[in-house]
C-alpha positions, -999 to +999 in steps of 0.1 A: +516-248-397+484-269-397+456-257-374+448-293-363+482-294-344+479-259-330+475-252-293+441-236-301+428-268-316+442-289-287+426-265-261+392-266-278+393-304-280+405-306-243+377-282-233+350-302-251+361-335-237+364-320-202+328-306-204+316-340-217+334-359-189+320-335-162+285-339-176+288-377-174+304-378-140+281-353-124+251-376-127+223-361-107+244-331-097+231-296-100+231-281-135+254-253-121+283-279-119+286-282-157+279-247-168+304-228-189+316-194-175+295-176-201+263-191-187+245-177-156+264-184-123+251-209-098+244-181-074+220-165-100+203-198-105+200-205-068+189-169-060+152-176-068+152-207-044+170-187-017+145-159-020+117-184-017+133-196+015+136-161+027+099-158+029+105-162+066+103-124+064+066-128+056+061-151+086+080-127+108+058-099+095+027-120+103+039-126+139+047-090+144+013-079+132-004-106+153+015-094+184+003-059+178-033-070+174-030-091+206-015-062+225-042-038+213-069-063+221-055-069+256-052-032+264-087-025+250-101-054+271-085-041+303-099-006+296-133-019+288-135-041+319-124-012+342-150+011+327-177-015+332-165-019+369-166+018+375-200+021+359-213-008+381-202+010+413-220+043+405-248+051+431-275+051+405-267+016+393-276-018+408-254-028+438-252-059+460-244-092+444-245-077+409-217-052+418-196-080+433-202-101+402-189-071+381-157-070+403-151-107+396-159-102+359-133-074+358-107-097+375-113-125+350-110-102+320-078-086+334-063-121+338-073-129+302-057-096+291-025-105+309-023-138+291-029-119+258+000-095+266+023-123+275+014-140+242+020-108+223+055-104+238+063-140+228+051-134+192+071-102+190+103-119+201+097-147+176+093-121+148+126-105+159+144-138+158+130-146+123+139-112+110+175-117+123+176-151+107+164-137+074+190-109+075+219-133+082+207-156+053+206-127+029+241-115+039+255-150+034+238-153+000+253-120-012+287-129+001+288-163-017+273-147-048+302-122-049+327-150-044+312-171-071+310-143-096+347-134-090+357-170-097+336-170-129+352-137-140+387-151-135+379-180-159+363-157-184+393-133-184+417-162-188+398-175-218+397-140-233+435-139-230+436-173-248+416-159-277+439-128-280+470-149-278+456-173-305+448-144-328+483-130-325+498-165-329+477-171-361+487-138-376+525-143-371+522-179-384+505-167-416+532-141-421+559-166-415+543-190-440+542-163-467+578-154-461+589-190-465+569-195-497+579-162-512+544-148-513+545-110-510+508-103-509+496-086-478+528-065-477+511-040-455+521-063-427+557-064-438+587-056-417+603-023-415+638-017-430+656-034-458+662-069-447+669-100-467+644-128-470+666-150-447+666-123-420+629-118-423+623-155-421+645-158-390+629-129-372+593-141-380+603-176-369+615-162-335+583-142-331+562-172-340+581-193-314+575-166-287+538-163-296+534-201-295+550-202-260+527-174-248+497-190-264+504-224-247+510-206-213+477-188-215+459-221-225+474-238-195+464-209-173+428-210-186+426-248-181+439-245-145+414-217-137+385-236-152+396-268-133+396-248-100+362-233-109+345-267-115+363-287-088+366-261-060+347-228-063+314-240-077+310-270-054+320-249-024+295-221-034+266-246-039+274-263-006+274-231+013+241-219-003+226-253+005+237-248+042+220-214+042+188-229+028+187-256+055+195-232+082+167-209+072+143-238+068+152-252+102+147-217+118+113-212+103+102-247+113+114-241+149+095-209+151+063-226+137+066-252+165+071-225+191+041-207+176+019-238+181+031-243+217+025-206+226-010-208+211-018-239+232-005-222+264-023-190+255-057-207+250-052-230+280-045-200+302-075-181+291-097-212+295-084-216+331-094-180+338-129-186+326-132-220+343-106-229+369-099-265+379-125-281+401-099-294+426-087-259+435-092-247+471-127-236+481-114-200+485-098-200+451-110-180+421-145-186+408-154-196+373-174-172+351-204-195+354-203-195+392-199-157+392-231-153+371-250-177+393-241-159+425-262-129+414-294-128+436-319-103+421-344-105+449-318-099+475-305-069+456-340-055+452-348-059+489-315-043+499-322-014+475-357-008+491-343-009+526-319+019+518-349+043+517-362+033+552-351+065+569-352+087+538-360+124+544-380+126+512-410+108+527-440+131+534-459+128+567-496+131+561-518+152+586-541+131+608-577+133+597-602+141+626-640+147+629-649+181+644-686+188+652-698+223+643-708+244+674-743+252+662-751+215+663-739+210+698-713+219+723-699+184+726-672+174+703-666+137+698-639+124+677-640+087+668-608+068+672-588+073+640-582+043+619-546+031+621-526+047+593-505+024+572-469+026+581-447+043+556-417+021+566-413-010+545-391-028+571-417-055+576-421-063+540-417-099+531-425-117+499-457-139+501-447-174+511-473-189+490-458-174+458-425-193+463-423-223+441-413-257+454-377-265+445-381-302+446-399-305+413-392-275+391-408-273+357-384-277+329-391-258+297-371-254+265-355-220+260-375-199+236-349-173+229-313-166+237-322-137+260-300-133+292-313-152+322-328-132+351-314-138+386-335-160+408-345-154+444-339-190+452-301-190+447-296-211+478-314-241+461-297-238+427-267-259+436-290-288+442-303-288+406-288-308+378-263-288+356-274-270+326-311-275+333-334-245+325-358-232+351-388-210+345-392-184+372-427-180+387-448-151+378-453-142+415-417-131+417-422-102+394-398-116+369-408-116+332-418-150+321-396-150+291-365-148+313-350-181+324-326-193+351-296-214+343-287-231+375-250-236+384-233-270+380-233-295+408-200-299+426-178-324+410-143-337+418-133-339+382-138-313+354-168-322+333-160-336+298-193-323+284-198-290+266-195-261+291-224-242+275-259-252+262-254-264+226-283-244+212-306-217+224-336-232+207-339-263+229-330-278+262-297-294+270-291-328+253-262-351+261-236-355+233-240-388+216-224-402+185-248-414+158-221-425+134-226-460+121-202-486+135-181-502+108-182-540+109-148-554+116-133-579+092-121-603+118-153-607+137-146-583+166-177-567+180-179-536+201-207-552+222-188-583+232-195-592+269-165-584+292-159-620+303-123-613+314-120-575+315-087-558+311-094-521+309-100-504+342-085-532+362-054-525+383-021-541+374-020-559+407-054-576+401-044-585+365-013-601+378-031-622+404-058-632+378-037-639+348-004-648+364+017-625+341+034-594+355+030-576+322-006-578+308-011-596+275-026-565+259+008-547+263+027-575+247+003-576+218+004-539+212+042-537+215+046-566+191+023-551+165+040-517+166+075-531+165+065-554+135+046-528+115+050-493+129+085-485+140+092-464+109+057-448+107+060-411+111+043-398+142+036-431+158+020-425+193+013-389+182-011-396+154-047-405+164-062-438+155-098-446+146-121-445+176-143-471+160-113-495+156-101-489+192-135-496+206-138-529+188-103-540+199-110-529+234-141-551+235-121-580+221-095-577+249-122-573+276-139-604+263-108-627+261-074-613+255-059-648+248-079-649+216-064-617+202-034-620+178-019-588+165+008-606+145-018-606+117-024-569+107-060-578+096-068-582+133-061-545+139-075-533+106-040-525+092-041-494+114-010-493+137-021-458+150-052-474+165-030-500+182-009-472+197-041-454+208-054-486+224-022-490+244-024-454+256-060-458+265-052-489+286-028-468+307-052-439+309-079-462+323-058-478+350-073-471+385-038-461+397-014-447+371+017-467+361+040-444+381+014-446+410-001-417+429+020-428+460+052-418+443+039-389+422+054-362+444+087-380+445+089-382+407+081-345+403+107-335+429+133-357+412+125-340+378+133-306+393+169-317+398+191-298+373+221-322+373+214-349+348+233-377+366+217-369+400+182-367+384+187-401+367+199-418+399+170-403+419+145-415+394+162-449+393+158-453+431+121-443+430+114-467+401+130-496+420+105-490+448+075-495+425+052-525+429+064-556+410+036-555+383+042-517+378+080-522+376+077-551+351+052-532+329+072-500+330+104-519+320+087-535+290+072-502+279+104-482+282+125-508+263+098-506+236+098-468+235+136-468+234+134-489+202+108-464+189+132-435+195+161-454+178+140-450+146+134-413+151+151-405+118+121-421+101+093-417+126+103-383+140+096-395+175+125-384+197+126-390+234+112-355+239+083-361+216+075-395+232+076-379+266+050-353+256+027-381+244+032-403+275+037-379+304+001-374+316-008-410+304+017-427+326+018-403+356-019-396+358-041-368+345-051-352+378-058-315+381-023-306+392-009-325+362-015-295+340+007-274+362+033-303+364+031-313+328+066-300+321+080-320+350+061-351+339+075-349+304+110-345+319+106-377+340+096-397+309+124-382+288+151-388+314+140-424+318+141-429+280+175-413+276+189-436+304+170-468+294+199-492+299+212-474+330+179-480+347+167-513+332+186-544+321+182-554+285+177-592+288 
């Protein structure tokens, strides 16, 4: 029997053609899809990638260690502040305004420590979540590895059975061939007993037939097992491993986003402890700068001296008298004693001539970063400009190298300048930008005269002046973004060039009718700068787009938990907006809805857009930091219900 027509040959040919077809049909499929059972399993090849994904354990370890450090730092800070407070209240230390300042200092540091403890708890919970995610991913990987190896082993066992059946089949076929041809060599494999050649031939023929049937059955079983492996088990294993990878990636990304948000809240909370908002009530907590400026050294000194007024330690001197000796005369005359100086310092007052005039204080540069001495003229400090440096007069018994940093003047808005002097080697200098201005390609100039200003003008005034309910700048910016930036990742979140924004702002303030954003050269091919220009226009409105009048109504509506009721409440408030505000809001919301429709490319969902536009559209007043979450909820609800609130015509 020829080998070319044997089942072994047909199986080998079928297997080679099957592998070849799978290699051609797989295209860009994973190499694991076309591997033979003898090669490494797809689980083994994917294990390295899975373990790289499982480095979430490293991030979880980082978060846990960071939480421990934050907790230790917070506990240490609390203990240190309390020890300093106890030391400040000891009888032998300075009292008065300094002791009260130490109490405020302890309060501020305890609040900062509370923020650190809250931050540490959040980080620890994140580390627990990441560790749980890592454990679940590892369990899933091991489960699918075991399943894949079992399927590979079944195919390998089936092919081993094929090889054994083939060897038996070939042996019997060779014996049958020798019996037919009368070849007696290899008689050691002969049959037992005395049988005729015909009987031996018939018996060997029957055994060959049985071996052939068994061989074909095992070949078919091996082919079926391999077909199931390549078409079912391997794709299913690879798919499940891919899902595990994506799940782990998504979990790590989410925890990174939470880590960023917690850091922002943590730093903001500590910043508000050091410097609370200026629009807080007058009896609210003081800033660290105000606490330092409330210290009055002269007042503390005078109070300290007055505590010894009735002290029992003072020694009464004996009065000195003149007594004439009797030998010189009987009469004794004693002149009136000179008035003794009083030992009581209750009438002590600083010389008035030594007090400097507060109207024109000399300003000197700071020569060293030494701590400032408290001034006796604290009542006049609030009238001085912020961050100016005063030299205390020598007549106040204060070392001349010490300097006084007066407190900031009252302001309705928090200052945008640096809260501390920029350098101890010189006086305060305002922050200015010396960067050269890049010349625009289209002739825009940053110093164009504001012939028809747009920025800083109310929507009502723009409507009466230009006759359009929606300002031209909004149409131009929306048109540019929808033509060139809908698929740009992070649109409205990425910052543009301040230089470009200033040039475009000057062009609109000069004559908005001459600006054409359909040509990308007119905005420097920088769509992010156009988005920044649009947000700056809304920020500079005298009255926010949602108006201060309805601010409380919008916040109260955002607190409604039911989605439908919240949408209807916001809809009713929006209908009450002034006509220019309503028209502008409608145009903006329809545009932002188109932006979120491309979120698969630009990553700007309704929630992300709400974060970018919440304070911009509702106003950045002091309370907006507290209401920032509700502001974002207002914008997100409006965007998610765009066509229920506005008509698309």
